[in-house]
C-alpha positions, 0 to 999 in steps of 0.5 A: 500500500502506497503512502498516498493511499494510506493517507487517503484511507486515514482521511476517510477514517478507515484503517489499511486493509491487509491481505495475504500475497497469495490470496486470490483476487476478489471476483468482480461483483455484479448484480442485475440492474433494477429498473425504476418505475415510470415517472412521475410516481414516487414510492413510499417504502413500507415500514419495517416490522419490529422484531419479536420481543425476547423473553427474559431468562427465569431468575435463579435461586442462587446468586444471579450473574449476567450471561452473554446471549448466544451468538447467532450464525451469520449467513454466508455472503452470496457468490458473485454472479457474472454480469448479465449481457443485457439489463433485465427488467425487474418485476412490476413495481409496487404502487406509488403515490402521485407527485408534482411533475414538470409539464411536457412543455417544460421538458420539451423546452429543455430537451434541445438545450446545450450546456451554456443555455441549460446553465443559463436556465438553471441560474435564472430559474424561478420554478419553485420557492427555493429561488426566493431565498438563494444567493445563486443556483448551483448547476454542477461542475466537472468533465462534461464528457465524464464516465462518472456522474456523482449526484448529491441532494442540494447545495448547502450554505457554502455551495450557495455562496460559491456556486459550486457543489460539494465544497467545505468539509463535505466536499473535502471528504468527497474529494478523499473518496474520489482519490481512494478509487483513483479519481479526481474532481474534474477529470472524468468526473462530473458532480451535480445535485438533484436540486440546484438551489439551497433549501432553508436551513439545509433541510432535506429537499421536498418531493415537489422541489425534487420534481421541479428540478429534475428536468435539469438533472435529466438534461445534464445526464443526457448531455454527459452520457456517463457510464455510471451514476453514483447517487449520494444520499437518499434524495438523490436516489429518490430523484433518479429512481423515482422511488423511496428507499433506504440507503442500507437496503439499496447498498450493493445493488445496481439500479437503472436510470435510462439504461445507465447503471446507478449505485447508491451510497451515503452522502459525505455530509452524513458520513461526517456525522456518522463516522462508523458508516465510512467503512460501508461507503468504502465498500460501496466505492469499491463496488462502483470501481468494479462495476466501472471496470466491468462496463469498460471491459464490456465496451472493449469486447463489443467494439465500436 
């Protein structure tokens, strides 16, 4: 392990990972893509049932002592499956609740815009109430022909002031996450947000705000044509996949947006508040890197 990679892992709060030299390389982990339901419906996930209560042990006549509960066996991890030749269509999605959707006229208007005209539309947008309190809209930053697209939820206070996504402490952590998989901001990477204006007090964007801003993200994806999208946080996944989901349940799976694989992981701001989940984010980054390697290998096999 190089000193640079060790420093990157320390920045993310992760210890170096040691593996015997003769260990076989990890197989590429690929999972079937799950197709998002047709827009504009959004799903509300069913609540998770609470576990059944465990009865307390009967008291002993002799002097009591604390006993550790028995260890539960852990199910072995599923074997890696080869990447499918085509994106399979998942079974019919669960019913979803209707939400505010952009008009067909607005979608058609944005569909023909290039980068400069699109960013001008974003900077002057008045489509929702977030525009009334912002300092400036934040379109995005990076390589406009990137293979990697990272999508966050919305600008914060520093992003609102500077007009660039992911600055400040969350931005430093994102840069460290990118460097850990040999990526760099602006080099084969584009960074955007699902919502282009800062919500008051940095609250989570509402469904109507996500729907109002989604045509901008939709056009950005069409212009970039990335190989892989990484959704950072639940609102970004909500916007791209048009369904409510939990990050813990979505991790390690491939979803689909307009034929592009989507991987879901934690937002850097969440990781700053929950240091223990940085190791899970590292696993997600490794999964994303393996997925990208598979996509590029598949493209070389198919040829031009």
